[in-house]
C-alpha positions in Angstrom: -104.3 45.0 -34.6 -105.8 41.7 -35.2 -109.3 41.2 -34.5 -108.2 38.6 -31.6 -106.0 41.4 -30.3 -108.7 43.8 -30.2 -111.5 41.4 -28.5 -109.3 40.7 -25.6 -108.4 44.3 -25.5 -112.5 45.2 -25.2 -112.8 42.4 -22.2 -109.4 43.8 -20.4 -111.3 47.1 -20.8 -114.5 46.2 -19.9 -113.1 43.8 -17.0 -111.5 47.2 -15.3 -114.6 49.2 -15.8 -116.5 46.2 -13.6 -113.7 46.1 -11.1 -113.4 49.7 -10.6 -117.4 50.6 -10.5 -118.0 47.8 -8.0 -114.8 49.0 -5.4 -116.4 52.4 -5.9 -120.1 51.8 -5.1 -118.8 49.2 -2.3 -117.0 52.1 -0.4 -118.8 55.3 -1.0 -122.8 53.8 -0.6 -123.9 52.8 2.8 -127.3 52.1 1.9 -127.8 48.3 0.9 -130.6 49.3 -1.4 -129.0 52.2 -2.9 -125.9 50.3 -3.9 -128.1 47.4 -5.0 -129.8 49.8 -7.7 -126.7 51.3 -8.8 -124.8 48.0 -9.3 -128.0 46.9 -11.5 -127.6 49.4 -13.9 -123.9 49.6 -13.9 -122.0 46.4 -13.3 -121.7 43.5 -16.1 -123.9 45.8 -18.9 -124.0 47.6 -21.8 -121.3 48.1 -24.5 -119.1 50.7 -22.6 -118.2 52.7 -25.5 -117.6 55.7 -23.9 -115.3 54.2 -20.8 -113.2 52.1 -23.6 -112.8 55.7 -25.6 -111.1 56.8 -22.7 -108.8 53.8 -22.3 -107.7 54.2 -26.0 -107.4 57.2 -26.3 -105.1 57.1 -23.2 -103.1 54.3 -23.8 -102.9 56.0 -27.5 -100.8 59.1 -25.6 -98.8 56.7 -23.2 -100.8 56.9 -20.1 -101.2 53.8 -17.9 -104.5 51.9 -17.6 -104.3 52.3 -13.7 -104.5 56.4 -14.1 -107.2 55.9 -16.6 -109.7 53.7 -14.6 -111.3 56.3 -12.4 -111.8 58.4 -15.3 -113.3 55.6 -17.2 -115.7 54.5 -14.6 -117.0 58.4 -14.0 -118.0 58.7 -17.5 -119.8 55.4 -17.4 -121.8 56.6 -14.3 -122.6 59.3 -15.8 -123.8 57.7 -19.0 -125.9 54.9 -16.4 -127.7 57.7 -14.7 -128.7 59.5 -17.8 -130.1 56.1 -19.1 -131.7 55.2 -15.6 -133.7 59.0 -16.1 -134.2 58.6 -19.6 -136.3 55.2 -19.1 -138.7 56.6 -16.2 -142.4 57.2 -17.2 -141.7 61.1 -17.2 -139.7 60.9 -20.2 -139.3 57.8 -22.4 -141.3 55.3 -20.2 -139.5 52.2 -21.0 -139.4 48.9 -19.7 -136.5 47.1 -21.0 -132.9 48.0 -21.2 -129.9 45.8 -21.7 -132.0 42.8 -21.8 -133.5 43.3 -18.6 -136.0 45.1 -16.9 -135.1 49.0 -16.3 -134.3 50.4 -12.9 -137.6 51.6 -12.1 -139.6 48.7 -13.0 -137.0 46.6 -10.4 -136.9 49.4 -7.6 -139.3 51.9 -8.1 -139.1 55.5 -9.9 -138.3 56.9 -6.4 -135.3 55.0 -5.7 -134.3 54.9 -9.7 -134.3 58.6 -9.6 -132.2 58.8 -6.2 -129.8 56.0 -7.6 -129.3 57.9 -10.7 -128.5 60.8 -8.7 -125.7 59.1 -6.5 -124.4 57.9 -9.7 -123.8 61.3 -11.2 -122.5 62.5 -7.9 -120.0 59.6 -7.7 -118.6 60.4 -11.0 -117.1 63.5 -9.8 -115.9 62.3 -6.4 -114.0 59.8 -8.6 -112.5 62.4 -10.9 -111.8 65.0 -8.0 -110.4 62.2 -5.2 -108.3 60.3 -8.1 -105.1 59.2 -5.9 -103.7 56.6 -8.4 -103.2 59.6 -10.8 -99.9 60.8 -12.7 -102.4 63.5 -14.2 -101.1 67.2 -13.6 -103.5 69.3 -11.2 -104.2 71.6 -14.5 -105.2 69.0 -16.6 -107.3 67.2 -13.6 -109.0 70.2 -13.2 -109.9 70.3 -17.1 -111.1 66.5 -17.0 -113.8 67.5 -14.2 -114.9 70.6 -16.4 -115.3 68.7 -19.6 -117.4 65.9 -18.4 -119.7 68.6 -16.5 -119.7 70.6 -19.5 -120.4 67.8 -22.0 -122.7 65.8 -19.3 -125.1 69.2 -18.6 -127.1 71.7 -20.3 -124.8 72.6 -22.8 -124.2 68.8 -23.7 -126.1 65.5 -22.9 -128.8 67.1 -20.6 -129.2 70.1 -23.2 -129.7 67.2 -26.2 -132.2 65.5 -24.0 -134.2 68.6 -23.5 -134.3 69.4 -27.2 -135.0 65.8 -27.9 -138.2 66.1 -25.9 -139.3 69.4 -27.0 -139.2 68.3 -30.6 -141.7 65.3 -29.9 -144.5 65.7 -32.7 -142.9 68.3 -34.6 -141.3 68.5 -38.0 -137.7 70.1 -37.5 -134.8 70.6 -39.7 -132.1 68.2 -40.6 -129.4 70.5 -38.8 -131.9 70.7 -36.1 -132.1 66.8 -35.8 -128.2 66.9 -36.2 -128.2 69.3 -33.4 -129.9 67.0 -31.2 -128.0 63.8 -31.8 -124.8 65.6 -31.3 -125.5 67.1 -27.6 -127.4 64.0 -26.8 -124.9 61.5 -27.4 -121.7 63.0 -29.2 -121.0 65.3 -26.1 -120.2 62.5 -24.0 -118.4 60.1 -26.6 -116.4 63.2 -27.3 -115.6 63.9 -23.7 -114.3 60.4 -23.3 -111.9 60.6 -26.2 -110.6 64.1 -24.9 -110.4 63.5 -21.2 -108.2 60.2 -21.9 -105.8 62.1 -24.0 -105.5 64.5 -21.3 -105.0 62.2 -18.8 -102.0 61.5 -21.2 -100.7 64.6 -21.1 -102.0 65.6 -24.4 -101.6 69.1 -24.5 -101.0 69.5 -28.5 -104.0 71.8 -30.3 -103.5 70.2 -33.2 -103.9 66.5 -31.8 -106.6 67.7 -29.5 -108.4 69.1 -32.4 -108.2 66.0 -34.5 -109.4 64.1 -31.5 -112.3 66.4 -31.2 -113.0 66.0 -35.4 -112.7 62.1 -34.7 -114.9 61.7 -31.9 -117.7 64.7 -33.2 -118.1 62.3 -36.2 -118.1 59.2 -34.3 -120.4 60.4 -31.6 -122.8 61.2 -34.3 -122.8 57.7 -36.2 -123.3 55.7 -33.3 -126.6 57.8 -32.5 -127.7 57.6 -35.8 -126.9 53.6 -36.0 -129.0 53.6 -32.2 -131.7 55.6 -34.1 -131.6 52.8 -37.2 -131.8 50.0 -34.8 -134.8 51.6 -32.9 -136.4 51.8 -36.5 -135.5 48.2 -38.0 -133.7 46.5 -35.1 -134.8 43.5 -33.0 -135.3 43.8 -29.2 -133.7 40.8 -28.5 -130.7 41.7 -30.3 -130.0 45.4 -29.1 -131.3 44.8 -25.4 -134.6 47.2 -25.6 -137.5 47.8 -26.9 -137.9 49.2 -30.6 -140.1 51.3 -32.4 -140.0 53.8 -29.1 -138.9 56.5 -31.3 -141.9 56.4 -33.6 -144.0 55.7 -30.4 -143.3 59.0 -28.9 -142.9 61.0 -32.6 -139.3 61.6 -31.9 -137.6 63.5 -34.8 -134.9 60.9 -35.6 -133.0 61.0 -38.9 -134.1 57.4 -40.0 -138.1 58.7 -39.3 -137.2 62.1 -41.2 -135.1 60.5 -43.9 -135.2 57.0 -44.2 -132.8 54.1 -43.3 -130.9 53.9 -46.6 -129.9 57.6 -46.2 -129.0 57.1 -42.6 -126.8 53.9 -43.7 -125.2 56.8 -46.3 -124.6 59.0 -43.6 -123.1 56.9 -41.0 -120.7 55.7 -43.7 -119.5 59.4 -44.8 -118.9 60.2 -40.8 -116.9 56.9 -40.4 -114.9 57.7 -43.2 -114.4 61.3 -42.2 -113.4 59.9 -38.7 -110.9 57.3 -40.2 -109.2 60.2 -42.1 -109.0 62.2 -39.0 -107.2 59.5 -37.3 -104.6 59.1 -39.9 -103.2 62.2 -39.4 -102.0 61.7 -35.8 -98.3 60.3 -35.5 -99.6 58.0 -33.2 -100.6 54.1 -32.7 -104.5 54.7 -33.4 -105.2 51.0 -34.7 -107.6 50.4 -31.5 -109.1 53.7 -32.1 -109.8 52.3 -36.1 -111.1 49.2 -35.1 -113.9 50.9 -32.7 -115.0 52.6 -35.9 -115.3 49.4 -37.7 -116.3 47.0 -34.9 -118.4 48.9 -32.6 -119.8 51.6 -34.9 -120.9 50.0 -38.2 -123.1 51.6 -41.4 -124.7 48.3 -42.5 
């Protein structure tokens, strides 16, 4: 796949996400204030990595984009709600996200919390009421179960909890990896697996390969994010830098330095690409996600 085709595909995926989210909020939310807060944190912003992976994995196994729209929108709802709550004063107390003021700065803490709650609920409404679907009822239930599990106490929320509890403490590298794997990796893995299930993939070897691939890019993505917090520019990454150090967070770059973190990212991306090679599918787009959206330098 050429870079031009890759970029056009990204634009198409992102446009579909914006359209699906806009329609969903307009048709499901009656309060103008709540709808505005939900749109503020979801429309035309962010890299869209998680829904992009839903589309990419689904297309890799032959599913239509129309069928994948609701799933892609659902996982982005979960991701955006988590960011809204993560930015609150009770947690990371941040005032900048995606190059604009955070939700609670614009709408107040109460509305930001409620808008996040509404996005979380909307995610599961989209999955359970997905009418434009060629997905079997059995796989539709699996998809709902996966998102609930990977977004909840045994996934993203569990990782965020461990992250908060580790502030100001010295912890092992294994503990740091566990935090990153749950906090960020769980939802990235969910995107890949849900996309494949939506396409009817039931081959255990293929699903295991996708699990290996997504686990590694999920961890690599979080390490990259933490590295940007340490050495990045706030205008470039769209949020304040130095926050991990400020909150005494236990991140890989803080514990092991930027060079070791870059080396770790390179190893993870190489392992992800090796896993992809075993799939007898067209994985060119997934490969370029590693090379263009998650980088080691």
